[in-house]
N, C-alpha and C positions, 0 to 999 in steps of 0.2 A: 502495501500501501504506500502511496506517495504522499508524503505530511508537506503541505502549504502553509506560510506564513503570508499573508495578503498585507499590501503597503499601499497605501492610495495617498495623493496629496493633491491640495488645487492650491492655487497662486494667490488667494487673496482672501481676506476677513471676510469680504461678502460673500465671496464663492462658496467657503468653509457655511456660513450660516441659510445661505437659501439654497444648500444642496447644488449648484448648478457646478458642472465639471463630476462631482462625485455620481453623481446620476450614471451619467457614462461611462467610466469607469468602474459601475459598479456591474453597469450593463455587460462589460465587453469581459470582465475578469470572469461573471456568471456564466457566459457563452462558452470560454475556456475550460471552464471544470465540468460545463454540461459535455461537451464536445470532444473535449482533448484529455483531459486528464487523467481517465480511466479511474480506476478504484481510489480514491483518495480520500485525504482527513485533513480540515482546515483547523490547524493547531490556534492560529490567534489571527488578528485581523489590526492593524495600526494606521492611522489617519495623520495627516500633516495639514495645517493650513497656514504656509508660509510661502514665501516666494523662494522660485528657483536658484536665484543667485545664493540662497542659503548655503547651496554644497551639502556636502553632508553634516552641519552643524546644525540637524530638526532631531530633535527629541525622538520621536514616533519612529523614525526613520533608524535612528541607532538602535532603538530597541528592537525595532523589525530583524537586524542584519544580525545582534546578536543572538536574538532567540533563534531564526536559522542556523548559524556557526554551531550554536549551542545543540540542536535537536537534530542537525544535518537534514534537515526541513529545505525545500527550496524556497527560494521568497519570489511570489508570483505579484507583477505588476501589470497594468491596462496596456500600458505606452512606456517603450524604453525612457523617455522625458520626462516621467515621475521620478526615478531615482535622480537623476542628473541631466542636464543639458553636458555638460561636462567629458569629454572621453577619459579623460586623466583617472574621474573620478567613478567613471562605468566601469573602466577596464581593472581598477582596484576593488570593487564588489564583485565583480565577476571571480577574480582570483581566489576571492576567501569561501564563497558560498555561489551553490548551484542558485540562477536566475532564470526564470520563465517570462516572459510578456503576453500577453493574450493577446494582442492583433497580429505578434507574428510568433504561431506556434509551435513551428517545427526549425526553431531556430535556435541553434546551440550556441556556446560560449565563442566561439570565434566569428560564427555572424554576426551576434550582438555586437562586437567588438570591432569589427570591421564597419555594419550599420551608423555604429556612434559615431565612426570617425570621418565616414561622407557624411555626416548630417552635420556637424560641427564644419567642414569646409563647406556645404552647401550654405547655413547659414553664412558665415564670413564673407561670401558671395554675394549673398544677398544684400547684407549691409553694405558692403562697397556699391554695388549696383542703383541701390536705393540712394546715396549721396550723390552718387553719379546724375543722376533724375533731377537730383532737386539742385547740384550745381546747372543743370540744362535747363532748371524751370527760371532758374536765377537769373542766366545769362540773357534769357528773353526777355529781361524786363521787369517779370511777376515780382512782384515784393513779397517778402515772407518774412513774417514777423509776429510775435505773441502768440496768440490763439491761431491766427491764421496758419503761423509757421506750424504748429503743434498738428494744426487740420490736416495739414498738405504733405507733414512728412507721415501721420497715420494713412488719409488718403494712398501714398505710393506704396509704403509699406503693406496695405492690404491687397492692393493689387500686384504686386512681386509676389504675394504667399498666395494669391488664387493661382498666380503663372506655375508655380511651383506645384501646387494640390494637383494641379490639371494635370503636368509632365508627369508624376510619379504615378498617374493610373495610364498617361499613353497605353503602357505594354496591354493593359487588361482590356482599353476600351477601342484599340483598335481591332481586334478579333470580332466584338461584339456586331461593332460598325458595319464590316464586309459581312459580318453574318446577315444583315438589314434589322437586328433587332430592336423595338421601340424603345422609345426611351423611359416608358416604366418597366421593362421588360429587364433593361440595362442596370437600371436602380436597384432591382429585385436582387439582380446577381451580384452587385456592387456590394451589398447589406449584408445577402445570405455568406458573401466570402470573409466575413468581418469589417470592412472597409467603411470607415469613417469621415466626414469632411472635418477639417480641421476645427472644428468648436464641437466637436464630439458628436454632431448628430448623422442622423441615417440617411442616405441618399432617395432623394427625390426627383421626379422628372425635370423638374424645371432646375435643379440642380445637374444633373448629368448634360443638360443642354448647353449650361454654361462653360462647363468643363470643353464639352464639344466643339464651342464656339472659341475657345481659345486655343485649342490642339489646332484649329480651323479643320475639322472633321466634319463631315452630313454625313445624312442619314438617308 
């Protein structure tokens, strides 16, 4: 029997109070337990309501890791970034204990390490691209300052994130488009495979349509 220690994290106090974020994590973790874990036992569940920038300085996270190490259980998280967004932190954790990520049910330690490194590179690239986009806006004479500056940065970041999210689905979407599946069928297939939007929501036909448009794919 496999034993699990579950860890969940939300990034703000507001999310912790409202349940936003936690609900999506709980759903994905339960999907993993129901479909991939086999005969198992959940020893304990830990939750932190802190910023990801706190790294490993999170009380519930430290308790979860220590319990998993002590009992030789597997630490189960919904997504890899719930542990950390820092590749060195993730590497340190997976050296000490076994880790499973719900949305990547078949990934082993080596694959998790590679994924963490690639995700870190991607974030760095997006940051550079966002700064470049803002510089181009300023060069065109658009004034950015105060609230407008923050709004512009958020809008650029959201657009870039949306492009990145869509690109990560290209390998799944292209075959389904070639098969002539409907938007509703594609959304159902993505949801059934455990895919979620960047906000942790399930895919809807309209969400799929926007992704296809960003990838310049048409049904």
